[in-house]
Jmol script that loads the backbone (N, CA, C; Angstrom):
load data "model"
ATOM      1  N   MET A   1     102.234 132.426  93.390  1.00  0.00           N
ATOM      2  CA  MET A   1     100.763 133.033  93.045  1.00  0.00           C
ATOM      3  C   MET A   1      99.661 131.702  92.315  1.00  0.00           C
ATOM      4  N   GLY A   2      98.819 131.910  92.771  1.00  0.00           N
ATOM      5  CA  GLY A   2      97.474 130.936  92.666  1.00  0.00           C
ATOM      6  C   GLY A   2      97.448 129.758  93.190  1.00  0.00           C
ATOM      7  N   LYS A   3      98.508 129.685  94.104  1.00  0.00           N
ATOM      8  CA  LYS A   3      98.711 128.228  94.548  1.00  0.00           C
ATOM      9  C   LYS A   3      97.392 127.612  95.801  1.00  0.00           C
ATOM     10  N   SER A   4      96.690 126.214  95.117  1.00  0.00           N
ATOM     11  CA  SER A   4      95.895 126.060  96.140  1.00  0.00           C
ATOM     12  C   SER A   4      95.962 124.449  96.429  1.00  0.00           C
ATOM     13  N   ARG A   5      95.299 124.475  97.588  1.00  0.00           N
ATOM     14  CA  ARG A   5      95.367 123.390  98.593  1.00  0.00           C
ATOM     15  C   ARG A   5      94.308 122.371  97.862  1.00  0.00           C
ATOM     16  N   ALA A   6      94.912 121.471  97.990  1.00  0.00           N
ATOM     17  CA  ALA A   6      93.978 119.842  97.856  1.00  0.00           C
ATOM     18  C   ALA A   6      92.917 119.995  98.835  1.00  0.00           C
ATOM     19  N   LYS A   7      91.571 119.219  98.989  1.00  0.00           N
ATOM     20  CA  LYS A   7      91.064 119.148 100.274  1.00  0.00           C
ATOM     21  C   LYS A   7      91.223 117.879 100.383  1.00  0.00           C
ATOM     22  N   ARG A   8      91.737 117.590 101.479  1.00  0.00           N
ATOM     23  CA  ARG A   8      92.122 116.011 101.989  1.00  0.00           C
ATOM     24  C   ARG A   8      91.187 114.977 102.518  1.00  0.00           C
ATOM     25  N   PHE A   9      90.449 116.124 103.391  1.00  0.00           N
ATOM     26  CA  PHE A   9      89.237 115.370 104.236  1.00  0.00           C
ATOM     27  C   PHE A   9      88.132 116.572 104.080  1.00  0.00           C
ATOM     28  N   GLY A  10      87.149 116.036 102.837  1.00  0.00           N
ATOM     29  CA  GLY A  10      86.192 116.738 101.932  1.00  0.00           C
ATOM     30  C   GLY A  10      84.516 115.884 102.839  1.00  0.00           C
ATOM     31  N   ASN A  11      83.910 115.794 102.591  1.00  0.00           N
ATOM     32  CA  ASN A  11      82.908 114.863 103.152  1.00  0.00           C
ATOM     33  C   ASN A  11      82.547 113.296 103.549  1.00  0.00           C
ATOM     34  N   MET A  12      83.875 113.029 104.259  1.00  0.00           N
ATOM     35  CA  MET A  12      83.536 111.685 104.150  1.00  0.00           C
ATOM     36  C   MET A  12      83.484 111.222 105.861  1.00  0.00           C
ATOM     37  N   ARG A  13      82.468 111.951 106.140  1.00  0.00           N
ATOM     38  CA  ARG A  13      82.012 111.382 107.347  1.00  0.00           C
ATOM     39  C   ARG A  13      81.003 110.672 107.312  1.00  0.00           C
ATOM     40  N   PRO A  14      81.011 109.143 107.781  1.00  0.00           N
ATOM     41  CA  PRO A  14      79.443 108.948 108.126  1.00  0.00           C
ATOM     42  C   PRO A  14      78.484 108.928 108.878  1.00  0.00           C
ATOM     43  N   ASN A  15      77.197 108.518 108.505  1.00  0.00           N
ATOM     44  CA  ASN A  15      75.792 108.981 108.700  1.00  0.00           C
ATOM     45  C   ASN A  15      76.230 108.195 109.840  1.00  0.00           C
ATOM     46  N   PRO A  16      75.886 108.525 110.692  1.00  0.00           N
ATOM     47  CA  PRO A  16      75.880 107.758 112.395  1.00  0.00           C
ATOM     48  C   PRO A  16      74.880 106.909 112.534  1.00  0.00           C
ATOM     49  N   THR A  17      73.274 107.067 111.746  1.00  0.00           N
ATOM     50  CA  THR A  17      72.477 106.230 111.885  1.00  0.00           C
ATOM     51  C   THR A  17      72.686 105.403 110.840  1.00  0.00           C
ATOM     52  N   GLY A  18      73.480 105.131 109.783  1.00  0.00           N
ATOM     53  CA  GLY A  18      73.308 104.537 109.080  1.00  0.00           C
ATOM     54  C   GLY A  18      72.510 104.291 107.889  1.00  0.00           C
ATOM     55  N   MET A  19      71.184 105.133 107.774  1.00  0.00           N
ATOM     56  CA  MET A  19      70.127 105.088 106.918  1.00  0.00           C
ATOM     57  C   MET A  19      70.069 106.341 106.024  1.00  0.00           C
ATOM     58  N   THR A  20      69.493 105.951 105.060  1.00  0.00           N
ATOM     59  CA  THR A  20      69.286 107.345 104.031  1.00  0.00           C
ATOM     60  C   THR A  20      69.072 108.138 104.589  1.00  0.00           C
ATOM     61  N   PRO A  21      68.826 109.289 104.661  1.00  0.00           N
ATOM     62  CA  PRO A  21      67.970 110.525 104.776  1.00  0.00           C
ATOM     63  C   PRO A  21      66.149 110.312 104.600  1.00  0.00           C
ATOM     64  N   GLU A  22      66.325 109.794 103.703  1.00  0.00           N
ATOM     65  CA  GLU A  22      64.573 109.371 103.118  1.00  0.00           C
ATOM     66  C   GLU A  22      64.240 108.613 103.785  1.00  0.00           C
ATOM     67  N   LYS A  23      64.771 107.587 104.576  1.00  0.00           N
ATOM     68  CA  LYS A  23      64.211 106.218 105.624  1.00  0.00           C
ATOM     69  C   LYS A  23      63.945 107.528 106.939  1.00  0.00           C
ATOM     70  N   GLU A  24      64.798 107.858 107.184  1.00  0.00           N
ATOM     71  CA  GLU A  24      64.986 108.925 108.352  1.00  0.00           C
ATOM     72  C   GLU A  24      63.872 109.639 108.250  1.00  0.00           C
ATOM     73  N   LEU A  25      63.815 110.212 107.400  1.00  0.00           N
ATOM     74  CA  LEU A  25      61.859 111.010 107.621  1.00  0.00           C
ATOM     75  C   LEU A  25      61.288 110.597 107.515  1.00  0.00           C
ATOM     76  N   GLN A  26      60.928 109.014 106.818  1.00  0.00           N
ATOM     77  CA  GLN A  26      60.031 108.428 106.816  1.00  0.00           C
ATOM     78  C   GLN A  26      60.094 108.100 108.486  1.00  0.00           C
ATOM     79  N   MET A  27      60.747 107.743 109.052  1.00  0.00           N
ATOM     80  CA  MET A  27      60.279 107.188 110.294  1.00  0.00           C
ATOM     81  C   MET A  27      60.033 107.874 111.166  1.00  0.00           C
ATOM     82  N   GLU A  28      60.669 109.209 111.316  1.00  0.00           N
ATOM     83  CA  GLU A  28      60.494 110.003 112.049  1.00  0.00           C
ATOM     84  C   GLU A  28      58.797 110.662 112.127  1.00  0.00           C
ATOM     85  N   ALA A  29      58.621 110.897 110.967  1.00  0.00           N
ATOM     86  CA  ALA A  29      57.270 111.123 110.464  1.00  0.00           C
ATOM     87  C   ALA A  29      56.226 110.202 110.962  1.00  0.00           C
ATOM     88  N   GLU A  30      56.460 108.648 110.980  1.00  0.00           N
ATOM     89  CA  GLU A  30      55.438 107.850 111.481  1.00  0.00           C
ATOM     90  C   GLU A  30      55.538 107.996 113.062  1.00  0.00           C
ATOM     91  N   LEU A  31      56.883 107.595 113.220  1.00  0.00           N
ATOM     92  CA  LEU A  31      57.088 107.942 115.152  1.00  0.00           C
ATOM     93  C   LEU A  31      56.198 109.173 115.708  1.00  0.00           C
ATOM     94  N   ASN A  32      56.226 110.142 115.168  1.00  0.00           N
ATOM     95  CA  ASN A  32      55.669 111.318 115.973  1.00  0.00           C
ATOM     96  C   ASN A  32      53.915 110.969 115.569  1.00  0.00           C
ATOM     97  N   THR A  33      53.520 110.797 114.449  1.00  0.00           N
ATOM     98  CA  THR A  33      51.976 110.770 114.683  1.00  0.00           C
ATOM     99  C   THR A  33      51.582 109.917 115.621  1.00  0.00           C
ATOM    100  N   ASP A  34      52.180 108.230 115.462  1.00  0.00           N
ATOM    101  CA  ASP A  34      52.199 107.342 116.543  1.00  0.00           C
ATOM    102  C   ASP A  34      52.218 107.922 118.155  1.00  0.00           C
ATOM    103  N   SER A  35      53.010 108.986 118.417  1.00  0.00           N
ATOM    104  CA  SER A  35      53.346 109.274 119.546  1.00  0.00           C
ATOM    105  C   SER A  35      52.073 109.933 120.132  1.00  0.00           C
ATOM    106  N   GLN A  36      52.370 111.290 118.892  1.00  0.00           N
ATOM    107  CA  GLN A  36      50.945 112.424 119.325  1.00  0.00           C
ATOM    108  C   GLN A  36      49.706 111.651 119.288  1.00  0.00           C
ATOM    109  N   HIS A  37      49.525 110.446 118.601  1.00  0.00           N
ATOM    110  CA  HIS A  37      48.104 110.364 118.985  1.00  0.00           C
ATOM    111  C   HIS A  37      47.537 109.518 120.152  1.00  0.00           C
ATOM    112  N   ALA A  38      49.047 108.319 120.541  1.00  0.00           N
ATOM    113  CA  ALA A  38      48.918 108.011 122.160  1.00  0.00           C
ATOM    114  C   ALA A  38      49.289 109.112 123.125  1.00  0.00           C
ATOM    115  N   ALA A  39      49.666 110.276 122.859  1.00  0.00           N
ATOM    116  CA  ALA A  39      49.684 110.969 124.254  1.00  0.00           C
ATOM    117  C   ALA A  39      48.737 111.881 124.581  1.00  0.00           C
ATOM    118  N   VAL A  40      47.845 112.039 123.582  1.00  0.00           N
ATOM    119  CA  VAL A  40      46.425 113.024 124.024  1.00  0.00           C
ATOM    120  C   VAL A  40      46.030 112.318 124.814  1.00  0.00           C
ATOM    121  N   PRO A  41      45.629 111.424 125.369  1.00  0.00           N
ATOM    122  CA  PRO A  41      44.717 111.105 126.537  1.00  0.00           C
ATOM    123  C   PRO A  41      45.409 111.178 127.806  1.00  0.00           C
ATOM    124  N   SER A  42      46.922 111.050 127.908  1.00  0.00           N
ATOM    125  CA  SER A  42      47.640 110.749 129.225  1.00  0.00           C
ATOM    126  C   SER A  42      47.911 112.709 129.436  1.00  0.00           C
ATOM    127  N   MET A  43      47.884 113.429 128.448  1.00  0.00           N
ATOM    128  CA  MET A  43      48.456 114.731 128.698  1.00  0.00           C
ATOM    129  C   MET A  43      46.955 115.428 128.734  1.00  0.00           C
ATOM    130  N   ILE A  44      46.172 114.971 128.683  1.00  0.00           N
ATOM    131  CA  ILE A  44      44.793 115.165 129.243  1.00  0.00           C
ATOM    132  C   ILE A  44      44.714 115.239 130.226  1.00  0.00           C
ATOM    133  N   ALA A  45      44.662 113.884 131.106  1.00  0.00           N
ATOM    134  CA  ALA A  45      44.551 113.431 132.306  1.00  0.00           C
ATOM    135  C   ALA A  45      45.556 114.091 133.012  1.00  0.00           C
ATOM    136  N   ASN A  46      46.596 114.755 132.885  1.00  0.00           N
ATOM    137  CA  ASN A  46      47.509 115.594 133.439  1.00  0.00           C
ATOM    138  C   ASN A  46      47.485 116.655 133.381  1.00  0.00           C
ATOM    139  N   ILE A  47      46.570 117.611 132.323  1.00  0.00           N
ATOM    140  CA  ILE A  47      46.097 118.829 132.606  1.00  0.00           C
ATOM    141  C   ILE A  47      45.151 119.170 133.546  1.00  0.00           C
ATOM    142  N   VAL A  48      44.038 117.754 133.662  1.00  0.00           N
ATOM    143  CA  VAL A  48      42.859 117.830 134.721  1.00  0.00           C
ATOM    144  C   VAL A  48      43.373 117.648 135.775  1.00  0.00           C
ATOM    145  N   GLU A  49      44.397 116.937 136.035  1.00  0.00           N
ATOM    146  CA  GLU A  49      45.171 116.646 137.329  1.00  0.00           C
ATOM    147  C   GLU A  49      45.834 117.962 137.661  1.00  0.00           C
ATOM    148  N   LYS A  50      46.192 118.479 137.204  1.00  0.00           N
ATOM    149  CA  LYS A  50      46.882 120.016 137.139  1.00  0.00           C
ATOM    150  C   LYS A  50      45.588 121.143 137.508  1.00  0.00           C
ATOM    151  N   LEU A  51      44.961 121.270 136.657  1.00  0.00           N
ATOM    152  CA  LEU A  51      43.668 122.280 136.612  1.00  0.00           C
ATOM    153  C   LEU A  51      42.812 122.061 138.170  1.00  0.00           C
ATOM    154  N   GLN A  52      42.382 120.777 138.976  1.00  0.00           N
ATOM    155  CA  GLN A  52      42.342 120.669 140.478  1.00  0.00           C
ATOM    156  C   GLN A  52      43.002 120.886 141.199  1.00  0.00           C
ATOM    157  N   ALA A  53      44.476 121.295 140.922  1.00  0.00           N
ATOM    158  CA  ALA A  53      45.575 121.223 142.353  1.00  0.00           C
ATOM    159  C   ALA A  53      45.193 122.612 143.084  1.00  0.00           C
ATOM    160  N   PRO A  54      45.470 122.482 144.380  1.00  0.00           N
ATOM    161  CA  PRO A  54      45.273 123.157 145.372  1.00  0.00           C
ATOM    162  C   PRO A  54      46.380 124.607 145.054  1.00  0.00           C
ATOM    163  N   ASP A  55      47.384 124.362 144.328  1.00  0.00           N
ATOM    164  CA  ASP A  55      48.807 125.439 144.398  1.00  0.00           C
ATOM    165  C   ASP A  55      48.565 126.414 143.198  1.00  0.00           C
ATOM    166  N   VAL A  56      48.244 127.920 143.663  1.00  0.00           N
ATOM    167  CA  VAL A  56      47.856 128.652 142.069  1.00  0.00           C
ATOM    168  C   VAL A  56      48.673 128.220 140.919  1.00  0.00           C
ATOM    169  N   GLU A  57      50.428 128.316 141.270  1.00  0.00           N
ATOM    170  CA  GLU A  57      51.163 127.421 140.506  1.00  0.00           C
ATOM    171  C   GLU A  57      50.594 126.604 139.256  1.00  0.00           C
ATOM    172  N   GLU A  58      50.134 125.583 139.721  1.00  0.00           N
ATOM    173  CA  GLU A  58      50.018 124.560 139.064  1.00  0.00           C
ATOM    174  C   GLU A  58      48.566 124.294 138.188  1.00  0.00           C
ATOM    175  N   ARG A  59      47.605 125.533 139.202  1.00  0.00           N
ATOM    176  CA  ARG A  59      46.268 125.894 138.150  1.00  0.00           C
ATOM    177  C   ARG A  59      46.722 126.758 137.294  1.00  0.00           C
ATOM    178  N   THR A  60      47.410 127.531 137.048  1.00  0.00           N
ATOM    179  CA  THR A  60      47.969 128.248 135.649  1.00  0.00           C
ATOM    180  C   THR A  60      48.509 127.816 134.943  1.00  0.00           C
ATOM    181  N   CYS A  61      49.379 126.882 135.484  1.00  0.00           N
ATOM    182  CA  CYS A  61      49.971 126.212 134.617  1.00  0.00           C
ATOM    183  C   CYS A  61      49.400 125.034 133.565  1.00  0.00           C
ATOM    184  N   GLY A  62      48.308 124.223 134.434  1.00  0.00           N
ATOM    185  CA  GLY A  62      47.113 123.872 134.015  1.00  0.00           C
ATOM    186  C   GLY A  62      46.321 124.422 132.879  1.00  0.00           C
ATOM    187  N   CYS A  63      46.209 125.376 133.327  1.00  0.00           N
ATOM    188  CA  CYS A  63      44.975 126.165 132.531  1.00  0.00           C
ATOM    189  C   CYS A  63      45.905 126.674 131.018  1.00  0.00           C
ATOM    190  N   GLN A  64      47.677 127.178 130.911  1.00  0.00           N
ATOM    191  CA  GLN A  64      48.104 127.308 129.939  1.00  0.00           C
ATOM    192  C   GLN A  64      48.385 126.036 129.143  1.00  0.00           C
ATOM    193  N   LEU A  65      48.592 125.356 129.674  1.00  0.00           N
ATOM    194  CA  LEU A  65      48.673 123.535 128.871  1.00  0.00           C
ATOM    195  C   LEU A  65      47.663 123.111 128.387  1.00  0.00           C
ATOM    196  N   LEU A  66      46.555 123.526 128.427  1.00  0.00           N
ATOM    197  CA  LEU A  66      45.240 123.651 127.856  1.00  0.00           C
ATOM    198  C   LEU A  66      44.820 124.090 126.873  1.00  0.00           C
ATOM    199  N   ALA A  67      45.100 125.825 126.805  1.00  0.00           N
ATOM    200  CA  ALA A  67      45.042 126.766 126.070  1.00  0.00           C
ATOM    201  C   ALA A  67      46.198 126.075 124.837  1.00  0.00           C
ATOM    202  N   SER A  68      47.265 125.571 124.991  1.00  0.00           N
ATOM    203  CA  SER A  68      48.094 125.093 123.605  1.00  0.00           C
ATOM    204  C   SER A  68      47.773 123.857 123.075  1.00  0.00           C
ATOM    205  N   ILE A  69      46.891 123.020 123.863  1.00  0.00           N
ATOM    206  CA  ILE A  69      46.887 121.779 123.307  1.00  0.00           C
ATOM    207  C   ILE A  69      45.246 121.713 122.423  1.00  0.00           C
ATOM    208  N   VAL A  70      45.097 122.854 122.384  1.00  0.00           N
ATOM    209  CA  VAL A  70      43.299 122.841 122.127  1.00  0.00           C
ATOM    210  C   VAL A  70      43.330 122.835 120.776  1.00  0.00           C
ATOM    211  N   SER A  71      44.699 122.891 120.437  1.00  0.00           N
ATOM    212  CA  SER A  71      44.640 123.427 118.518  1.00  0.00           C
ATOM    213  C   SER A  71      44.940 122.043 117.697  1.00  0.00           C
ATOM    214  N   GLN A  72      45.088 121.204 118.617  1.00  0.00           N
ATOM    215  CA  GLN A  72      44.820 119.966 117.953  1.00  0.00           C
ATOM    216  C   GLN A  72      43.842 119.208 117.917  1.00  0.00           C
ATOM    217  N   PRO A  73      42.982 118.814 116.934  1.00  0.00           N
ATOM    218  CA  PRO A  73      41.679 118.738 116.903  1.00  0.00           C
ATOM    219  C   PRO A  73      41.177 117.133 117.704  1.00  0.00           C
ATOM    220  N   ARG A  74      42.005 116.643 117.126  1.00  0.00           N
ATOM    221  CA  ARG A  74      41.543 115.509 118.344  1.00  0.00           C
ATOM    222  C   ARG A  74      41.750 115.576 119.575  1.00  0.00           C
ATOM    223  N   ALA A  75      42.482 116.483 120.577  1.00  0.00           N
ATOM    224  CA  ALA A  75      42.368 116.661 121.552  1.00  0.00           C
ATOM    225  C   ALA A  75      40.649 117.229 122.331  1.00  0.00           C
ATOM    226  N   ILE A  76      40.647 118.089 121.370  1.00  0.00           N
ATOM    227  CA  ILE A  76      39.405 118.476 121.708  1.00  0.00           C
ATOM    228  C   ILE A  76      38.502 117.743 122.398  1.00  0.00           C
ATOM    229  N   SER A  77      37.931 116.788 121.104  1.00  0.00           N
ATOM    230  CA  SER A  77      36.792 115.694 121.786  1.00  0.00           C
ATOM    231  C   SER A  77      37.200 114.824 123.331  1.00  0.00           C
ATOM    232  N   PHE A  78      38.557 114.694 122.983  1.00  0.00           N
ATOM    233  CA  PHE A  78      39.128 113.908 124.767  1.00  0.00           C
ATOM    234  C   PHE A  78      38.727 114.846 125.586  1.00  0.00           C
ATOM    235  N   LEU A  79      39.045 116.280 125.200  1.00  0.00           N
ATOM    236  CA  LEU A  79      38.844 117.357 126.198  1.00  0.00           C
ATOM    237  C   LEU A  79      36.860 117.570 126.739  1.00  0.00           C
ATOM    238  N   LEU A  80      36.679 117.557 125.757  1.00  0.00           N
ATOM    239  CA  LEU A  80      34.810 117.738 126.040  1.00  0.00           C
ATOM    240  C   LEU A  80      34.464 116.323 126.827  1.00  0.00           C
ATOM    241  N   GLN A  81      34.937 115.030 126.588  1.00  0.00           N
ATOM    242  CA  GLN A  81      34.825 113.829 127.087  1.00  0.00           C
ATOM    243  C   GLN A  81      34.643 113.949 128.824  1.00  0.00           C
ATOM    244  N   GLN A  82      36.112 114.594 128.858  1.00  0.00           N
ATOM    245  CA  GLN A  82      36.411 114.763 130.126  1.00  0.00           C
ATOM    246  C   GLN A  82      35.647 115.644 130.975  1.00  0.00           C
ATOM    247  N   ASN A  83      34.423 116.266 130.314  1.00  0.00           N
ATOM    248  CA  ASN A  83      34.140 117.232 130.855  1.00  0.00           C
ATOM    249  C   ASN A  83      35.142 119.151 131.709  1.00  0.00           C
ATOM    250  N   VAL A  84      36.018 119.240 130.745  1.00  0.00           N
ATOM    251  CA  VAL A  84      36.684 120.247 131.090  1.00  0.00           C
ATOM    252  C   VAL A  84      36.081 121.176 131.532  1.00  0.00           C
ATOM    253  N   VAL A  85      35.368 121.796 130.916  1.00  0.00           N
ATOM    254  CA  VAL A  85      34.756 123.202 130.708  1.00  0.00           C
ATOM    255  C   VAL A  85      33.813 123.484 132.149  1.00  0.00           C
ATOM    256  N   LYS A  86      33.669 122.336 132.863  1.00  0.00           N
ATOM    257  CA  LYS A  86      32.901 121.834 133.948  1.00  0.00           C
ATOM    258  C   LYS A  86      34.218 122.210 134.951  1.00  0.00           C
ATOM    259  N   ILE A  87      35.261 121.852 134.703  1.00  0.00           N
ATOM    260  CA  ILE A  87      36.470 122.024 135.505  1.00  0.00           C
ATOM    261  C   ILE A  87      37.283 123.365 135.810  1.00  0.00           C
ATOM    262  N   VAL A  88      37.083 123.886 134.378  1.00  0.00           N
ATOM    263  CA  VAL A  88      37.218 125.496 134.210  1.00  0.00           C
ATOM    264  C   VAL A  88      37.150 126.604 134.638  1.00  0.00           C
ATOM    265  N   ALA A  89      35.243 126.149 134.056  1.00  0.00           N
ATOM    266  CA  ALA A  89      34.603 127.055 134.885  1.00  0.00           C
ATOM    267  C   ALA A  89      35.047 127.787 136.649  1.00  0.00           C
ATOM    268  N   PRO A  90      34.810 126.823 137.303  1.00  0.00           N
ATOM    269  CA  PRO A  90      34.877 127.479 138.747  1.00  0.00           C
ATOM    270  C   PRO A  90      36.057 128.288 138.536  1.00  0.00           C
ATOM    271  N   LEU A  91      37.114 128.392 137.807  1.00  0.00           N
ATOM    272  CA  LEU A  91      38.727 128.972 137.764  1.00  0.00           C
ATOM    273  C   LEU A  91      38.239 130.151 137.141  1.00  0.00           C
ATOM    274  N   PHE A  92      37.061 130.899 136.841  1.00  0.00           N
ATOM    275  CA  PHE A  92      37.047 132.101 136.219  1.00  0.00           C
ATOM    276  C   PHE A  92      36.608 132.736 137.360  1.00  0.00           C
ATOM    277  N   LEU A  93      36.618 132.514 138.817  1.00  0.00           N
ATOM    278  CA  LEU A  93      36.177 133.270 139.833  1.00  0.00           C
ATOM    279  C   LEU A  93      37.654 133.021 140.820  1.00  0.00           C
ATOM    280  N   ASP A  94      38.697 132.244 140.146  1.00  0.00           N
ATOM    281  CA  ASP A  94      39.173 132.126 141.556  1.00  0.00           C
ATOM    282  C   ASP A  94      40.391 133.336 142.192  1.00  0.00           C
ATOM    283  N   SER A  95      40.736 133.229 142.596  1.00  0.00           N
ATOM    284  CA  SER A  95      41.482 134.238 143.646  1.00  0.00           C
ATOM    285  C   SER A  95      42.523 134.907 143.090  1.00  0.00           C
ATOM    286  N   CYS A  96      43.213 134.352 142.455  1.00  0.00           N
ATOM    287  CA  CYS A  96      44.695 134.663 141.524  1.00  0.00           C
ATOM    288  C   CYS A  96      44.221 135.383 140.157  1.00  0.00           C
ATOM    289  N   ILE A  97      44.693 136.281 139.509  1.00  0.00           N
ATOM    290  CA  ILE A  97      44.328 136.640 138.641  1.00  0.00           C
ATOM    291  C   ILE A  97      44.684 135.879 137.454  1.00  0.00           C
ATOM    292  N   ASP A  98      46.148 135.635 137.320  1.00  0.00           N
ATOM    293  CA  ASP A  98      46.823 135.243 136.362  1.00  0.00           C
ATOM    294  C   ASP A  98      45.882 133.391 136.217  1.00  0.00           C
ATOM    295  N   VAL A  99      45.403 132.917 137.595  1.00  0.00           N
ATOM    296  CA  VAL A  99      44.236 131.931 137.093  1.00  0.00           C
ATOM    297  C   VAL A  99      43.266 132.296 135.974  1.00  0.00           C
ATOM    298  N   ARG A 100      42.717 133.713 136.344  1.00  0.00           N
ATOM    299  CA  ARG A 100      41.537 133.443 135.678  1.00  0.00           C
ATOM    300  C   ARG A 100      41.563 133.779 134.546  1.00  0.00           C
ATOM    301  N   LYS A 101      42.770 134.725 134.113  1.00  0.00           N
ATOM    302  CA  LYS A 101      43.478 134.858 132.666  1.00  0.00           C
ATOM    303  C   LYS A 101      43.831 133.849 131.926  1.00  0.00           C
ATOM    304  N   SER A 102      44.496 132.490 132.567  1.00  0.00           N
ATOM    305  CA  SER A 102      44.543 131.594 131.925  1.00  0.00           C
ATOM    306  C   SER A 102      43.390 130.702 131.197  1.00  0.00           C
ATOM    307  N   ALA A 103      42.828 130.663 132.387  1.00  0.00           N
ATOM    308  CA  ALA A 103      41.446 129.974 132.215  1.00  0.00           C
ATOM    309  C   ALA A 103      40.807 130.659 131.118  1.00  0.00           C
ATOM    310  N   LEU A 104      40.273 131.715 131.335  1.00  0.00           N
ATOM    311  CA  LEU A 104      39.555 132.379 130.249  1.00  0.00           C
ATOM    312  C   LEU A 104      40.231 132.679 128.862  1.00  0.00           C
ATOM    313  N   GLY A 105      42.013 132.488 128.701  1.00  0.00           N
ATOM    314  CA  GLY A 105      42.511 132.225 127.182  1.00  0.00           C
ATOM    315  C   GLY A 105      42.146 131.161 127.317  1.00  0.00           C
ATOM    316  N   ALA A 106      42.598 129.678 128.379  1.00  0.00           N
ATOM    317  CA  ALA A 106      41.965 128.547 127.433  1.00  0.00           C
ATOM    318  C   ALA A 106      40.270 128.465 126.995  1.00  0.00           C
ATOM    319  N   MET A 107      39.489 128.624 127.306  1.00  0.00           N
ATOM    320  CA  MET A 107      38.176 128.740 126.458  1.00  0.00           C
ATOM    321  C   MET A 107      38.532 129.444 126.016  1.00  0.00           C
ATOM    322  N   ARG A 108      38.675 130.546 125.779  1.00  0.00           N
ATOM    323  CA  ARG A 108      38.995 130.904 124.450  1.00  0.00           C
ATOM    324  C   ARG A 108      39.467 130.553 123.072  1.00  0.00           C
ATOM    325  N   ASN A 109      40.429 129.777 122.900  1.00  0.00           N
ATOM    326  CA  ASN A 109      41.314 129.111 122.479  1.00  0.00           C
ATOM    327  C   ASN A 109      40.771 128.111 121.600  1.00  0.00           C
ATOM    328  N   MET A 110      39.974 127.092 122.750  1.00  0.00           N
ATOM    329  CA  MET A 110      39.139 125.850 122.721  1.00  0.00           C
ATOM    330  C   MET A 110      37.414 126.539 121.878  1.00  0.00           C
ATOM    331  N   SER A 111      37.319 127.671 121.620  1.00  0.00           N
ATOM    332  CA  SER A 111      35.918 128.133 121.064  1.00  0.00           C
ATOM    333  C   SER A 111      36.277 128.613 119.648  1.00  0.00           C
ATOM    334  N   VAL A 112      37.435 128.902 119.429  1.00  0.00           N
ATOM    335  CA  VAL A 112      38.964 128.793 118.560  1.00  0.00           C
ATOM    336  C   VAL A 112      38.538 127.945 117.306  1.00  0.00           C
ATOM    337  N   HIS A 113      39.240 127.234 118.235  1.00  0.00           N
ATOM    338  CA  HIS A 113      39.870 126.082 117.820  1.00  0.00           C
ATOM    339  C   HIS A 113      38.672 124.931 117.048  1.00  0.00           C
ATOM    340  N   GLY A 114      37.707 125.055 118.010  1.00  0.00           N
ATOM    341  CA  GLY A 114      36.395 124.351 117.544  1.00  0.00           C
ATOM    342  C   GLY A 114      36.000 124.191 116.466  1.00  0.00           C
ATOM    343  N   GLN A 115      35.024 123.838 116.298  1.00  0.00           N
ATOM    344  CA  GLN A 115      33.819 124.617 115.279  1.00  0.00           C
ATOM    345  C   GLN A 115      32.510 124.697 116.284  1.00  0.00           C
ATOM    346  N   ALA A 116      31.161 124.807 115.546  1.00  0.00           N
ATOM    347  CA  ALA A 116      30.335 125.744 115.788  1.00  0.00           C
ATOM    348  C   ALA A 116      29.798 124.761 117.076  1.00  0.00           C
ATOM    349  N   ASP A 117      29.520 123.504 116.670  1.00  0.00           N
ATOM    350  CA  ASP A 117      29.310 122.276 117.584  1.00  0.00           C
ATOM    351  C   ASP A 117      30.047 122.532 119.053  1.00  0.00           C
ATOM    352  N   VAL A 118      31.412 122.922 118.912  1.00  0.00           N
ATOM    353  CA  VAL A 118      32.206 122.719 120.376  1.00  0.00           C
ATOM    354  C   VAL A 118      31.826 123.807 121.232  1.00  0.00           C
ATOM    355  N   CYS A 119      31.381 125.058 120.726  1.00  0.00           N
ATOM    356  CA  CYS A 119      30.857 126.251 121.432  1.00  0.00           C
ATOM    357  C   CYS A 119      29.951 125.809 121.542  1.00  0.00           C
ATOM    358  N   ASP A 120      28.631 125.084 120.975  1.00  0.00           N
ATOM    359  CA  ASP A 120      27.396 124.966 121.386  1.00  0.00           C
ATOM    360  C   ASP A 120      27.592 124.036 122.881  1.00  0.00           C
ATOM    361  N   LEU A 121      28.329 123.079 122.755  1.00  0.00           N
ATOM    362  CA  LEU A 121      28.625 121.864 123.866  1.00  0.00           C
ATOM    363  C   LEU A 121      28.882 122.701 124.899  1.00  0.00           C
ATOM    364  N   MET A 122      29.934 123.490 124.528  1.00  0.00           N
ATOM    365  CA  MET A 122      30.725 124.454 125.795  1.00  0.00           C
ATOM    366  C   MET A 122      29.510 125.415 126.757  1.00  0.00           C
ATOM    367  N   VAL A 123      28.171 126.165 125.706  1.00  0.00           N
ATOM    368  CA  VAL A 123      27.472 126.399 126.639  1.00  0.00           C
ATOM    369  C   VAL A 123      26.409 125.933 127.161  1.00  0.00           C
ATOM    370  N   THR A 124      25.902 124.762 126.616  1.00  0.00           N
ATOM    371  CA  THR A 124      24.824 123.892 127.188  1.00  0.00           C
ATOM    372  C   THR A 124      25.647 123.199 128.539  1.00  0.00           C
ATOM    373  N   SER A 125      26.671 122.974 128.326  1.00  0.00           N
ATOM    374  CA  SER A 125      27.792 122.156 129.832  1.00  0.00           C
ATOM    375  C   SER A 125      27.628 123.167 130.734  1.00  0.00           C
ATOM    376  N   ASP A 126      28.068 124.160 130.549  1.00  0.00           N
ATOM    377  CA  ASP A 126      27.748 125.365 131.824  1.00  0.00           C
ATOM    378  C   ASP A 126      27.691 126.932 131.443  1.00  0.00           C
TER     379      ASP A 126
END
end "model"
wireframe off; spacefill off
backbone 0.3
color backbone group
């Protein structure tokens, strides 16, 4: 009645990184912010390349990437510097309906996440 086993192998596993969890969290936060800020221009160059591709799937993918990246405030300024609005505007009249929907969705997201001056720049640029 009531015999209990003693735990022989409890929480004896060593931490594989050898660091305390607080230090790990700080390092991850620093790496994420540095890599995000450095990756924005290269991501935008990749998106511009996809938007100008002759393949329908590439253009659709580029529009969807554009729609997802505009939620980052720093990305909008880079996008406006690269004149992405002038690149996306002809895609509104693309023969493929998926490209048209994705392009319109990307510009909608850009106008929602940007400030009023972003909307003004979008209207004046095209």
